[in-house]
N, CA, C and O atoms as CSV, one atom per row, in Angstrom:
chain,resi,resn,atom,element,x,y,z
A,1,MET,N,N,0.839,-1.162,0.000
A,1,MET,CA,C,0.000,0.000,0.000
A,1,MET,C,C,0.893,1.236,0.000
A,1,MET,O,O,1.943,1.268,0.642
A,2,VAL,N,N,0.453,2.244,-0.731
A,2,VAL,CA,C,1.145,3.527,-0.751
A,2,VAL,C,C,0.122,4.621,-0.501
A,2,VAL,O,O,-0.986,4.585,-1.037
A,3,CYS,N,N,0.505,5.599,0.322
A,3,CYS,CA,C,-0.296,6.801,0.532
A,3,CYS,C,C,0.659,7.971,0.367
A,3,CYS,O,O,1.667,8.063,1.067
A,4,THR,N,N,0.339,8.861,-0.559
A,4,THR,CA,C,1.247,9.971,-0.823
A,4,THR,C,C,0.492,11.255,-1.133
A,4,THR,O,O,-0.598,11.227,-1.706
A,5,ALA,N,N,1.081,12.374,-0.748
A,5,ALA,CA,C,0.562,13.691,-1.110
A,5,ALA,C,C,1.166,14.065,-2.452
A,5,ALA,O,O,2.385,14.036,-2.619
A,6,VAL,N,N,0.316,14.415,-3.410
A,6,VAL,CA,C,0.820,14.627,-4.763
A,6,VAL,C,C,0.701,16.053,-5.282
A,6,VAL,O,O,1.144,16.324,-6.398
A,7,GLN,N,N,0.121,16.976,-4.516
A,7,GLN,CA,C,0.027,18.380,-4.940
A,7,GLN,C,C,-0.537,18.507,-6.345
A,7,GLN,O,O,0.055,19.162,-7.202
A,8,GLY,N,N,-1.669,17.885,-6.577
A,8,GLY,CA,C,-2.259,17.889,-7.916
A,8,GLY,C,C,-1.740,16.690,-8.688
A,8,GLY,O,O,-0.592,16.279,-8.518
A,9,THR,N,N,-2.577,16.140,-9.524
A,9,THR,CA,C,-2.202,14.906,-10.215
A,9,THR,C,C,-2.334,15.049,-11.715
A,9,THR,O,O,-2.224,14.054,-12.431
A,10,GLY,N,N,-2.565,16.240,-12.212
A,10,GLY,CA,C,-2.875,16.407,-13.619
A,10,GLY,C,C,-1.718,16.272,-14.589
A,10,GLY,O,O,-1.950,16.000,-15.767
A,11,SER,N,N,-0.491,16.449,-14.149
A,11,SER,CA,C,0.620,16.425,-15.102
A,11,SER,C,C,0.914,15.000,-15.561
A,11,SER,O,O,0.764,14.044,-14.801
A,12,LYS,N,N,1.335,14.877,-16.816
A,12,LYS,CA,C,1.675,13.560,-17.364
A,12,LYS,C,C,2.808,12.914,-16.580
A,12,LYS,O,O,2.798,11.702,-16.365
A,13,ASN,N,N,3.785,13.710,-16.151
A,13,ASN,CA,C,4.915,13.159,-15.397
A,13,ASN,C,C,4.455,12.508,-14.099
A,13,ASN,O,O,4.904,11.412,-13.762
A,14,LYS,N,N,3.555,13.180,-13.362
A,14,LYS,CA,C,3.065,12.611,-12.106
A,14,LYS,C,C,2.234,11.365,-12.364
A,14,LYS,O,O,2.385,10.360,-11.669
A,15,ILE,N,N,1.363,11.424,-13.354
A,15,ILE,CA,C,0.535,10.259,-13.679
A,15,ILE,C,C,1.413,9.081,-14.072
A,15,ILE,O,O,1.185,7.962,-13.612
A,16,ASN,N,N,2.407,9.315,-14.910
A,16,ASN,CA,C,3.305,8.237,-15.334
A,16,ASN,C,C,4.110,7.673,-14.163
A,16,ASN,O,O,4.332,6.465,-14.086
A,17,ALA,N,N,4.547,8.543,-13.256
A,17,ALA,CA,C,5.301,8.077,-12.085
A,17,ALA,C,C,4.425,7.199,-11.195
A,17,ALA,O,O,4.862,6.146,-10.730
A,18,ILE,N,N,3.195,7.634,-10.961
A,18,ILE,CA,C,2.267,6.840,-10.146
A,18,ILE,C,C,1.972,5.512,-10.832
A,18,ILE,O,O,1.964,4.464,-10.186
A,19,LYS,N,N,1.732,5.554,-12.123
A,19,LYS,CA,C,1.445,4.332,-12.891
A,19,LYS,C,C,2.603,3.345,-12.783
A,19,LYS,O,O,2.380,2.144,-12.628
A,20,GLU,N,N,3.825,3.836,-12.861
A,20,GLU,CA,C,5.006,2.977,-12.773
A,20,GLU,C,C,5.127,2.341,-11.385
A,20,GLU,O,O,5.441,1.156,-11.272
A,21,ILE,N,N,4.882,3.117,-10.341
A,21,ILE,CA,C,4.930,2.583,-8.972
A,21,ILE,C,C,3.881,1.489,-8.792
A,21,ILE,O,O,4.163,0.434,-8.225
A,22,VAL,N,N,2.672,1.750,-9.279
A,22,VAL,CA,C,1.589,0.762,-9.184
A,22,VAL,C,C,1.970,-0.515,-9.924
A,22,VAL,O,O,1.737,-1.618,-9.429
A,23,LYS,N,N,2.554,-0.365,-11.104
A,23,LYS,CA,C,2.940,-1.518,-11.926
A,23,LYS,C,C,4.048,-2.338,-11.255
A,23,LYS,O,O,3.960,-3.564,-11.189
A,24,ILE,N,N,5.070,-1.673,-10.768
A,24,ILE,CA,C,6.213,-2.364,-10.165
A,24,ILE,C,C,5.815,-3.098,-8.883
A,24,ILE,O,O,6.183,-4.256,-8.685
A,25,TYR,N,N,5.063,-2.421,-8.018
A,25,TYR,CA,C,4.777,-2.976,-6.696
A,25,TYR,C,C,3.427,-3.685,-6.598
A,25,TYR,O,O,3.094,-4.238,-5.549
A,26,LYS,N,N,2.644,-3.673,-7.690
A,26,LYS,CA,C,1.338,-4.349,-7.708
A,26,LYS,C,C,0.530,-4.000,-6.453
A,26,LYS,O,O,0.094,-4.882,-5.713
A,27,LEU,N,N,0.344,-2.723,-6.237
A,27,LEU,CA,C,-0.267,-2.218,-5.013
A,27,LEU,C,C,-1.728,-2.635,-4.875
A,27,LEU,O,O,-2.524,-2.391,-5.781
A,28,PRO,N,N,-2.089,-3.257,-3.758
A,28,PRO,CA,C,-3.496,-3.577,-3.545
A,28,PRO,C,C,-4.319,-2.337,-3.198
A,28,PRO,O,O,-5.512,-2.274,-3.496
A,29,ILE,N,N,-3.670,-1.339,-2.559
A,29,ILE,CA,C,-4.347,-0.101,-2.162
A,29,ILE,C,C,-3.436,1.073,-2.495
A,29,ILE,O,O,-2.229,1.027,-2.257
A,30,LEU,N,N,-4.030,2.120,-3.049
A,30,LEU,CA,C,-3.302,3.358,-3.328
A,30,LEU,C,C,-4.144,4.520,-2.841
A,30,LEU,O,O,-5.306,4.653,-3.223
A,31,ALA,N,N,-3.562,5.362,-2.000
A,31,ALA,CA,C,-4.237,6.564,-1.523
A,31,ALA,C,C,-3.445,7.778,-1.987
A,31,ALA,O,O,-2.240,7.876,-1.757
A,32,LEU,N,N,-4.134,8.691,-2.637
A,32,LEU,CA,C,-3.528,9.946,-3.076
A,32,LEU,C,C,-4.236,11.077,-2.347
A,32,LEU,O,O,-5.463,11.168,-2.380
A,33,VAL,N,N,-3.472,11.934,-1.694
A,33,VAL,CA,C,-4.050,13.064,-0.976
A,33,VAL,C,C,-3.446,14.360,-1.505
A,33,VAL,O,O,-2.417,14.354,-2.180
A,34,LYS,N,N,-4.106,15.467,-1.185
A,34,LYS,CA,C,-3.680,16.792,-1.642
A,34,LYS,C,C,-3.762,16.857,-3.170
A,34,LYS,O,O,-2.853,17.342,-3.844
A,35,ILE,N,N,-4.869,16.357,-3.685
A,35,ILE,CA,C,-5.071,16.188,-5.114
A,35,ILE,C,C,-5.317,17.518,-5.829
A,35,ILE,O,O,-4.771,17.764,-6.904
A,36,HIS,N,N,-6.132,18.358,-5.229
A,36,HIS,CA,C,-6.483,19.661,-5.802
A,36,HIS,C,C,-7.275,19.540,-7.107
A,36,HIS,O,O,-7.262,20.460,-7.925
A,37,MET,N,N,-7.966,18.408,-7.306
A,37,MET,CA,C,-8.763,18.210,-8.524
A,37,MET,C,C,-10.082,17.554,-8.161
A,37,MET,O,O,-10.226,16.960,-7.092
A,38,GLY,N,N,-11.054,17.672,-9.078
A,38,GLY,CA,C,-12.384,17.125,-8.856
A,38,GLY,C,C,-12.543,15.683,-9.276
A,38,GLY,O,O,-11.610,15.055,-9.777
A,39,GLY,N,N,-13.753,15.165,-9.060
A,39,GLY,CA,C,-14.061,13.760,-9.195
A,39,GLY,C,C,-13.934,13.144,-10.563
A,39,GLY,O,O,-13.498,11.998,-10.668
A,40,ASP,N,N,-14.299,13.857,-11.631
A,40,ASP,CA,C,-14.194,13.266,-12.963
A,40,ASP,C,C,-12.758,12.851,-13.263
A,40,ASP,O,O,-12.518,11.838,-13.920
A,41,HIS,N,N,-11.824,13.631,-12.784
A,41,HIS,CA,C,-10.412,13.294,-12.975
A,41,HIS,C,C,-10.039,12.025,-12.213
A,41,HIS,O,O,-9.198,11.254,-12.674
A,42,ALA,N,N,-10.656,11.802,-11.053
A,42,ALA,CA,C,-10.334,10.621,-10.240
A,42,ALA,C,C,-10.612,9.338,-11.001
A,42,ALA,O,O,-9.804,8.410,-10.977
A,43,VAL,N,N,-11.751,9.282,-11.675
A,43,VAL,CA,C,-12.114,8.081,-12.435
A,43,VAL,C,C,-11.169,7.901,-13.614
A,43,VAL,O,O,-10.657,6.805,-13.846
A,44,LYS,N,N,-10.940,8.975,-14.353
A,44,LYS,CA,C,-10.072,8.916,-15.532
A,44,LYS,C,C,-8.646,8.497,-15.156
A,44,LYS,O,O,-8.073,7.599,-15.774
A,45,ILE,N,N,-8.090,9.144,-14.153
A,45,ILE,CA,C,-6.723,8.837,-13.742
A,45,ILE,C,C,-6.651,7.443,-13.131
A,45,ILE,O,O,-5.669,6.729,-13.335
A,46,GLY,N,N,-7.678,7.049,-12.386
A,46,GLY,CA,C,-7.717,5.696,-11.836
A,46,GLY,C,C,-7.584,4.640,-12.915
A,46,GLY,O,O,-6.853,3.665,-12.747
A,47,LYS,N,N,-8.283,4.828,-14.020
A,47,LYS,CA,C,-8.192,3.876,-15.134
A,47,LYS,C,C,-6.803,3.897,-15.764
A,47,LYS,O,O,-6.255,2.847,-16.101
A,48,ILE,N,N,-6.238,5.083,-15.922
A,48,ILE,CA,C,-4.906,5.200,-16.529
A,48,ILE,C,C,-3.860,4.465,-15.694
A,48,ILE,O,O,-2.979,3.805,-16.245
A,49,ILE,N,N,-3.951,4.573,-14.373
A,49,ILE,CA,C,-2.929,3.961,-13.517
A,49,ILE,C,C,-3.247,2.512,-13.154
A,49,ILE,O,O,-2.469,1.861,-12.457
A,50,GLY,N,N,-4.389,2.004,-13.626
A,50,GLY,CA,C,-4.666,0.577,-13.468
A,50,GLY,C,C,-5.685,0.179,-12.425
A,50,GLY,O,O,-5.788,-1.000,-12.086
A,51,TYR,N,N,-6.444,1.135,-11.907
A,51,TYR,CA,C,-7.508,0.826,-10.947
A,51,TYR,C,C,-8.839,1.101,-11.634
A,51,TYR,O,O,-9.197,2.253,-11.881
A,52,ASN,N,N,-9.555,0.047,-11.934
A,52,ASN,CA,C,-10.791,0.182,-12.710
A,52,ASN,C,C,-12.026,0.060,-11.836
A,52,ASN,O,O,-12.511,-1.042,-11.581
A,53,GLY,N,N,-12.525,1.185,-11.385
A,53,GLY,CA,C,-13.830,1.213,-10.757
A,53,GLY,C,C,-13.900,1.073,-9.254
A,53,GLY,O,O,-14.906,1.472,-8.667
A,54,GLN,N,N,-12.899,0.534,-8.601
A,54,GLN,CA,C,-12.958,0.359,-7.152
A,54,GLN,C,C,-12.253,1.531,-6.482
A,54,GLN,O,O,-11.026,1.568,-6.397
A,55,SER,N,N,-13.047,2.487,-6.007
A,55,SER,CA,C,-12.440,3.676,-5.418
A,55,SER,C,C,-13.434,4.407,-4.530
A,55,SER,O,O,-14.642,4.181,-4.597
A,56,ARG,N,N,-12.903,5.276,-3.709
A,56,ARG,CA,C,-13.667,6.240,-2.916
A,56,ARG,C,C,-12.918,7.553,-3.058
A,56,ARG,O,O,-11.717,7.584,-3.326
A,57,ARG,N,N,-13.658,8.632,-2.871
A,57,ARG,CA,C,-12.965,9.914,-2.954
A,57,ARG,C,C,-13.685,10.982,-2.143
A,57,ARG,O,O,-14.894,10.924,-1.918
A,58,VAL,N,N,-12.903,11.944,-1.720
A,58,VAL,CA,C,-13.401,13.199,-1.175
A,58,VAL,C,C,-12.865,14.249,-2.122
A,58,VAL,O,O,-11.654,14.456,-2.210
A,59,ASP,N,N,-13.760,14.909,-2.829
A,59,ASP,CA,C,-13.329,15.875,-3.836
A,59,ASP,C,C,-12.687,17.107,-3.215
A,59,ASP,O,O,-13.013,17.510,-2.099
A,60,ALA,N,N,-11.778,17.684,-3.962
A,60,ALA,CA,C,-11.169,18.952,-3.575
A,60,ALA,C,C,-12.239,20.033,-3.576
A,60,ALA,O,O,-13.210,19.962,-4.329
A,61,ILE,N,N,-12.052,21.023,-2.733
A,61,ILE,CA,C,-12.918,22.199,-2.726
A,61,ILE,C,C,-12.093,23.314,-3.337
A,61,ILE,O,O,-11.161,23.825,-2.714
A,62,GLY,N,N,-12.442,23.692,-4.567
A,62,GLY,CA,C,-11.594,24.612,-5.316
A,62,GLY,C,C,-10.265,23.931,-5.574
A,62,GLY,O,O,-10.221,22.844,-6.150
A,63,PHE,N,N,-9.190,24.560,-5.155
A,63,PHE,CA,C,-7.866,23.954,-5.310
A,63,PHE,C,C,-7.312,23.485,-3.968
A,63,PHE,O,O,-6.098,23.390,-3.787
A,64,SER,N,N,-8.210,23.194,-3.030
A,64,SER,CA,C,-7.788,22.764,-1.702
A,64,SER,C,C,-8.279,21.353,-1.419
A,64,SER,O,O,-9.440,21.024,-1.664
A,65,GLY,N,N,-7.384,20.529,-0.901
A,65,GLY,CA,C,-7.770,19.203,-0.437
A,65,GLY,C,C,-7.887,18.173,-1.530
A,65,GLY,O,O,-7.283,18.287,-2.597
A,66,GLY,N,N,-8.677,17.171,-1.237
A,66,GLY,CA,C,-8.900,16.066,-2.153
A,66,GLY,C,C,-8.197,14.803,-1.698
A,66,GLY,O,O,-7.004,14.814,-1.395
A,67,ILE,N,N,-8.954,13.708,-1.652
A,67,ILE,CA,C,-8.417,12.392,-1.299
A,67,ILE,C,C,-8.989,11.397,-2.292
A,67,ILE,O,O,-10.202,11.343,-2.494
A,68,TRP,N,N,-8.131,10.619,-2.905
A,68,TRP,CA,C,-8.561,9.540,-3.796
A,68,TRP,C,C,-8.002,8.248,-3.243
A,68,TRP,O,O,-6.809,8.152,-2.953
A,69,LEU,N,N,-8.860,7.255,-3.096
A,69,LEU,CA,C,-8.465,5.963,-2.560
A,69,LEU,C,C,-8.883,4.884,-3.551
A,69,LEU,O,O,-10.063,4.759,-3.879
A,70,TYR,N,N,-7.923,4.111,-4.024
A,70,TYR,CA,C,-8.168,3.046,-5.004
A,70,TYR,C,C,-7.768,1.703,-4.401
A,70,TYR,O,O,-6.893,1.637,-3.538
A,71,TRP,N,N,-8.416,0.630,-4.864
A,71,TRP,CA,C,-8.004,-0.707,-4.436
A,71,TRP,C,C,-8.317,-1.737,-5.500
A,71,TRP,O,O,-9.110,-1.506,-6.413
A,72,ARG,N,N,-7.664,-2.893,-5.352
A,72,ARG,CA,C,-7.853,-4.021,-6.268
A,72,ARG,C,C,-8.678,-5.085,-5.545
A,72,ARG,O,O,-8.180,-5.735,-4.626
A,73,PRO,N,N,-9.939,-5.266,-5.956
A,73,PRO,CA,C,-10.809,-6.214,-5.249
A,73,PRO,C,C,-10.340,-7.663,-5.339
A,73,PRO,O,O,-10.745,-8.495,-4.527
A,74,GLU,N,N,-9.502,-7.968,-6.304
A,74,GLU,CA,C,-8.976,-9.333,-6.389
A,74,GLU,C,C,-7.880,-9.583,-5.346
A,74,GLU,O,O,-7.489,-10.728,-5.116
A,75,LEU,N,N,-7.386,-8.506,-4.714
A,75,LEU,CA,C,-6.321,-8.640,-3.722
A,75,LEU,C,C,-6.771,-8.336,-2.294
A,75,LEU,O,O,-6.239,-8.909,-1.343
A,76,VAL,N,N,-7.743,-7.444,-2.138
A,76,VAL,CA,C,-8.227,-7.060,-0.808
A,76,VAL,C,C,-9.739,-6.878,-0.832
A,76,VAL,O,O,-10.328,-6.497,-1.844
A,77,TYR,N,N,-10.344,-7.164,0.313
A,77,TYR,CA,C,-11.764,-6.892,0.505
A,77,TYR,C,C,-11.860,-5.585,1.271
A,77,TYR,O,O,-11.266,-5.439,2.339
A,78,ILE,N,N,-12.604,-4.638,0.728
A,78,ILE,CA,C,-12.716,-3.315,1.337
A,78,ILE,C,C,-14.159,-3.058,1.739
A,78,ILE,O,O,-15.091,-3.301,0.973
A,79,THR,N,N,-14.320,-2.557,2.967
A,79,THR,CA,C,-15.622,-2.094,3.429
A,79,THR,C,C,-15.468,-0.619,3.786
A,79,THR,O,O,-14.737,-0.289,4.719
A,80,PRO,N,N,-16.143,0.275,3.060
A,80,PRO,CA,C,-16.077,1.691,3.427
A,80,PRO,C,C,-16.664,1.899,4.831
A,80,PRO,O,O,-17.700,1.328,5.170
A,81,VAL,N,N,-15.992,2.718,5.633
A,81,VAL,CA,C,-16.431,2.972,7.000
A,81,VAL,C,C,-16.903,4.410,7.153
A,81,VAL,O,O,-18.029,4.648,7.589
A,82,THR,N,N,-16.049,5.378,6.796
A,82,THR,CA,C,-16.367,6.792,6.989
A,82,THR,C,C,-15.767,7.630,5.870
A,82,THR,O,O,-14.634,7.407,5.442
A,83,GLU,N,N,-16.548,8.596,5.405
A,83,GLU,CA,C,-16.015,9.623,4.501
A,83,GLU,C,C,-16.268,10.972,5.151
A,83,GLU,O,O,-17.364,11.250,5.639
A,84,HIS,N,N,-15.259,11.783,5.149
A,84,HIS,CA,C,-15.271,13.078,5.825
A,84,HIS,C,C,-14.472,14.029,4.940
A,84,HIS,O,O,-13.618,13.563,4.186
A,85,PRO,N,N,-14.702,15.321,4.995
A,85,PRO,CA,C,-13.918,16.231,4.148
A,85,PRO,C,C,-12.405,16.118,4.329
A,85,PRO,O,O,-11.649,16.481,3.428
A,86,GLN,N,N,-11.950,15.613,5.494
A,86,GLN,CA,C,-10.513,15.528,5.743
A,86,GLN,C,C,-9.971,14.094,5.771
A,86,GLN,O,O,-8.766,13.906,5.940
A,87,TYR,N,N,-10.824,13.087,5.610
A,87,TYR,CA,C,-10.314,11.714,5.605
A,87,TYR,C,C,-11.336,10.723,5.061
A,87,TYR,O,O,-12.535,10.995,5.006
A,88,ILE,N,N,-10.821,9.573,4.666
A,88,ILE,CA,C,-11.631,8.419,4.290
A,88,ILE,C,C,-11.111,7.248,5.109
A,88,ILE,O,O,-9.905,7.012,5.165
A,89,THR,N,N,-12.020,6.514,5.743
A,89,THR,CA,C,-11.635,5.320,6.491
A,89,THR,C,C,-12.295,4.103,5.866
A,89,THR,O,O,-13.483,4.119,5.541
A,90,ILE,N,N,-11.500,3.044,5.703
A,90,ILE,CA,C,-11.994,1.777,5.176
A,90,ILE,C,C,-11.543,0.642,6.092
A,90,ILE,O,O,-10.563,0.764,6.826
A,91,GLU,N,N,-12.281,-0.459,6.031
A,91,GLU,CA,C,-11.821,-1.688,6.665
A,91,GLU,C,C,-11.213,-2.548,5.576
A,91,GLU,O,O,-11.804,-2.724,4.511
A,92,VAL,N,N,-10.036,-3.081,5.843
A,92,VAL,CA,C,-9.287,-3.867,4.861
A,92,VAL,C,C,-9.179,-5.302,5.365
A,92,VAL,O,O,-8.878,-5.541,6.534
A,93,ALA,N,N,-9.427,-6.246,4.474
A,93,ALA,CA,C,-9.263,-7.659,4.835
A,93,ALA,C,C,-8.702,-8.415,3.642
A,93,ALA,O,O,-9.006,-8.112,2.488
A,94,ARG,N,N,-7.886,-9.392,3.947
A,94,ARG,CA,C,-7.392,-10.345,2.951
A,94,ARG,C,C,-7.832,-11.723,3.417
A,94,ARG,O,O,-7.996,-11.970,4.612
A,95,ARG,N,N,-8.014,-12.592,2.478
A,95,ARG,CA,C,-8.431,-13.949,2.816
A,95,ARG,C,C,-7.472,-14.544,3.850
A,95,ARG,O,O,-6.256,-14.556,3.658
A,96,GLY,N,N,-8.049,-15.036,4.949
A,96,GLY,CA,C,-7.262,-15.696,5.983
A,96,GLY,C,C,-6.574,-14.768,6.968
A,96,GLY,O,O,-5.861,-15.243,7.853
A,97,GLU,N,N,-6.764,-13.459,6.844
A,97,GLU,CA,C,-6.122,-12.508,7.755
A,97,GLU,C,C,-7.173,-11.715,8.511
A,97,GLU,O,O,-8.308,-11.576,8.055
A,98,LEU,N,N,-6.789,-11.201,9.659
A,98,LEU,CA,C,-7.697,-10.366,10.435
A,98,LEU,C,C,-7.860,-9.005,9.760
A,98,LEU,O,O,-6.910,-8.494,9.166
A,99,PRO,N,N,-9.047,-8.415,9.845
A,99,PRO,CA,C,-9.250,-7.094,9.243
A,99,PRO,C,C,-8.538,-6.004,10.039
A,99,PRO,O,O,-8.221,-6.167,11.217
A,100,TRP,N,N,-8.303,-4.900,9.362
A,100,TRP,CA,C,-7.705,-3.730,9.982
A,100,TRP,C,C,-8.300,-2.492,9.320
A,100,TRP,O,O,-8.904,-2.578,8.250
A,101,LEU,N,N,-8.127,-1.360,9.953
A,101,LEU,CA,C,-8.661,-0.098,9.442
A,101,LEU,C,C,-7.548,0.731,8.816
A,101,LEU,O,O,-6.394,0.689,9.245
A,102,PHE,N,N,-7.926,1.480,7.796
A,102,PHE,CA,C,-6.997,2.416,7.172
A,102,PHE,C,C,-7.717,3.733,6.951
A,102,PHE,O,O,-8.831,3.761,6.429
A,103,SER,N,N,-7.081,4.820,7.347
A,103,SER,CA,C,-7.598,6.163,7.091
A,103,SER,C,C,-6.592,6.943,6.264
A,103,SER,O,O,-5.443,7.120,6.668
A,104,ALA,N,N,-7.035,7.409,5.098
A,104,ALA,CA,C,-6.244,8.319,4.268
A,104,ALA,C,C,-6.646,9.728,4.686
A,104,ALA,O,O,-7.825,10.080,4.638
A,105,ILE,N,N,-5.674,10.528,5.093
A,105,ILE,CA,C,-5.957,11.827,5.701
A,105,ILE,C,C,-5.333,12.962,4.905
A,105,ILE,O,O,-4.177,12.897,4.486
A,106,TYR,N,N,-6.128,13.995,4.711
A,106,TYR,CA,C,-5.590,15.277,4.271
A,106,TYR,C,C,-6.157,16.318,5.223
A,106,TYR,O,O,-7.245,16.848,5.001
A,107,ALA,N,N,-5.410,16.608,6.286
A,107,ALA,CA,C,-5.868,17.523,7.325
A,107,ALA,C,C,-5.875,18.956,6.806
A,107,ALA,O,O,-4.985,19.376,6.067
A,108,SER,N,N,-6.880,19.674,7.205
A,108,SER,CA,C,-7.005,21.073,6.806
A,108,SER,C,C,-5.841,21.894,7.353
A,108,SER,O,O,-5.390,21.659,8.474
A,109,PRO,N,N,-5.353,22.856,6.567
A,109,PRO,CA,C,-4.343,23.767,7.103
A,109,PRO,C,C,-4.937,24.742,8.128
A,109,PRO,O,O,-4.199,25.392,8.869
A,110,ASN,N,N,-6.267,24.839,8.167
A,110,ASN,CA,C,-6.948,25.703,9.127
A,110,ASN,C,C,-6.910,25.039,10.509
A,110,ASN,O,O,-7.415,23.927,10.663
A,111,PRO,N,N,-6.325,25.697,11.515
A,111,PRO,CA,C,-6.177,25.075,12.839
A,111,PRO,C,C,-7.502,24.648,13.481
A,111,PRO,O,O,-7.551,23.627,14.167
A,112,ILE,N,N,-8.555,25.405,13.270
A,112,ILE,CA,C,-9.852,25.054,13.863
A,112,ILE,C,C,-10.396,23.779,13.223
A,112,ILE,O,O,-10.852,22.876,13.924
A,113,ASN,N,N,-10.349,23.706,11.894
A,113,ASN,CA,C,-10.815,22.498,11.201
A,113,ASN,C,C,-9.944,21.292,11.541
A,113,ASN,O,O,-10.442,20.178,11.698
A,114,ARG,N,N,-8.650,21.527,11.652
A,114,ARG,CA,C,-7.733,20.437,11.979
A,114,ARG,C,C,-7.999,19.925,13.395
A,114,ARG,O,O,-7.942,18.718,13.631
A,115,ALA,N,N,-8.286,20.814,14.331
A,115,ALA,CA,C,-8.615,20.396,15.703
A,115,ALA,C,C,-9.889,19.553,15.717
A,115,ALA,O,O,-9.986,18.577,16.461
A,116,ALA,N,N,-10.856,19.931,14.895
A,116,ALA,CA,C,-12.090,19.136,14.799
A,116,ALA,C,C,-11.786,17.742,14.255
A,116,ALA,O,O,-12.377,16.758,14.701
A,117,LEU,N,N,-10.867,17.657,13.294
A,117,LEU,CA,C,-10.452,16.357,12.763
A,117,LEU,C,C,-9.855,15.498,13.870
A,117,LEU,O,O,-10.239,14.340,14.028
A,118,TRP,N,N,-8.923,16.051,14.637
A,118,TRP,CA,C,-8.283,15.279,15.708
A,118,TRP,C,C,-9.309,14.796,16.719
A,118,TRP,O,O,-9.231,13.664,17.196
A,119,SER,N,N,-10.262,15.644,17.042
A,119,SER,CA,C,-11.306,15.253,17.987
A,119,SER,C,C,-12.128,14.086,17.439
A,119,SER,O,O,-12.412,13.130,18.160
A,120,GLU,N,N,-12.504,14.167,16.176
A,120,GLU,CA,C,-13.289,13.098,15.561
A,120,GLU,C,C,-12.489,11.800,15.480
A,120,GLU,O,O,-13.025,10.725,15.750
A,121,LEU,N,N,-11.219,11.890,15.111
A,121,LEU,CA,C,-10.384,10.686,15.049
A,121,LEU,C,C,-10.196,10.069,16.434
A,121,LEU,O,O,-10.170,8.846,16.573
A,122,ASP,N,N,-10.066,10.910,17.450
A,122,ASP,CA,C,-9.938,10.416,18.819
A,122,ASP,C,C,-11.194,9.656,19.240
A,122,ASP,O,O,-11.102,8.591,19.850
A,123,GLN,N,N,-12.358,10.197,18.916
A,123,GLN,CA,C,-13.618,9.511,19.229
A,123,GLN,C,C,-13.713,8.190,18.476
A,123,GLN,O,O,-14.136,7.178,19.036
A,124,PHE,N,N,-13.322,8.201,17.217
A,124,PHE,CA,C,-13.360,6.979,16.412
A,124,PHE,C,C,-12.436,5.918,17.007
A,124,PHE,O,O,-12.803,4.746,17.090
A,125,ALA,N,N,-11.244,6.329,17.419
A,125,ALA,CA,C,-10.274,5.392,17.999
A,125,ALA,C,C,-10.823,4.740,19.262
A,125,ALA,O,O,-10.606,3.551,19.493
A,126,SER,N,N,-11.530,5.511,20.077
A,126,SER,CA,C,-12.039,4.958,21.338
A,126,SER,C,C,-13.185,3.973,21.116
A,126,SER,O,O,-13.524,3.210,22.020
A,127,SER,N,N,-13.779,3.981,19.933
A,127,SER,CA,C,-14.898,3.071,19.669
A,127,SER,C,C,-14.496,1.871,18.814
A,127,SER,O,O,-15.353,1.063,18.455
A,128,ASN,N,N,-13.221,1.740,18.482
A,128,ASN,CA,C,-12.746,0.620,17.661
A,128,ASN,C,C,-11.578,-0.061,18.346
A,128,ASN,O,O,-10.765,0.579,19.012
A,129,ASN,N,N,-11.513,-1.370,18.169
A,129,ASN,CA,C,-10.436,-2.103,18.836
A,129,ASN,C,C,-9.673,-3.017,17.879
A,129,ASN,O,O,-9.110,-4.027,18.301
A,130,ILE,N,N,-9.652,-2.667,16.595
A,130,ILE,CA,C,-8.835,-3.429,15.655
A,130,ILE,C,C,-7.686,-2.538,15.182
A,130,ILE,O,O,-7.775,-1.315,15.290
A,131,PRO,N,N,-6.622,-3.124,14.664
A,131,PRO,CA,C,-5.489,-2.308,14.206
A,131,PRO,C,C,-5.939,-1.225,13.221
A,131,PRO,O,O,-6.834,-1.435,12.402
A,132,TRP,N,N,-5.292,-0.066,13.326
A,132,TRP,CA,C,-5.709,1.091,12.537
A,132,TRP,C,C,-4.468,1.836,12.063
A,132,TRP,O,O,-3.641,2.256,12.872
A,133,LEU,N,N,-4.343,1.997,10.759
A,133,LEU,CA,C,-3.248,2.746,10.148
A,133,LEU,C,C,-3.788,4.070,9.636
A,133,LEU,O,O,-4.784,4.100,8.912
A,134,LEU,N,N,-3.136,5.162,10.008
A,134,LEU,CA,C,-3.474,6.488,9.505
A,134,LEU,C,C,-2.284,6.986,8.704
A,134,LEU,O,O,-1.144,6.902,9.162
A,135,ALA,N,N,-2.544,7.506,7.503
A,135,ALA,CA,C,-1.456,8.005,6.664
A,135,ALA,C,C,-1.967,9.155,5.820
A,135,ALA,O,O,-3.161,9.248,5.534
A,136,GLY,N,N,-1.059,10.028,5.425
A,136,GLY,CA,C,-1.436,11.136,4.561
A,136,GLY,C,C,-0.696,12.407,4.918
A,136,GLY,O,O,0.457,12.375,5.347
A,137,ASP,N,N,-1.376,13.527,4.734
A,137,ASP,CA,C,-0.822,14.850,5.007
A,137,ASP,C,C,-1.546,15.405,6.228
A,137,ASP,O,O,-2.730,15.734,6.159
A,138,PHE,N,N,-0.832,15.505,7.343
A,138,PHE,CA,C,-1.434,15.921,8.599
A,138,PHE,C,C,-1.294,17.426,8.862
A,138,PHE,O,O,-1.733,17.919,9.901
A,139,ASN,N,N,-0.686,18.147,7.925
A,139,ASN,CA,C,-0.474,19.591,8.056
A,139,ASN,C,C,0.049,19.951,9.435
A,139,ASN,O,O,0.283,21.125,9.720
């Protein structure tokens, strides 16, 4: 799995670099944060880099934010848990393994919004007792 902040994904160089990483490492899950682009691009770019149809996203607001989460259903079973303007949480399972949680985060640069994110994540943590990985841009 890879989670990376990409500061926009529209350039051919970035798309090709992501595509190459996906190809080399056969990633079951890919999270892109700090996208700065809207949803139509998520589907198009997902297909270009090799993820056909299995995704969740939080669209950018103007040129701020954005989280795209892709996965390969033949490699992992995904259950969406929560979508929020600053994060997406999924439950991940592989055949024969215990499930775990993953949150792709793009925290707001605004301190008030970021504090609200931390509070919500803290509440979520206290109500779950399975392994949980958080990754992304925490500002």
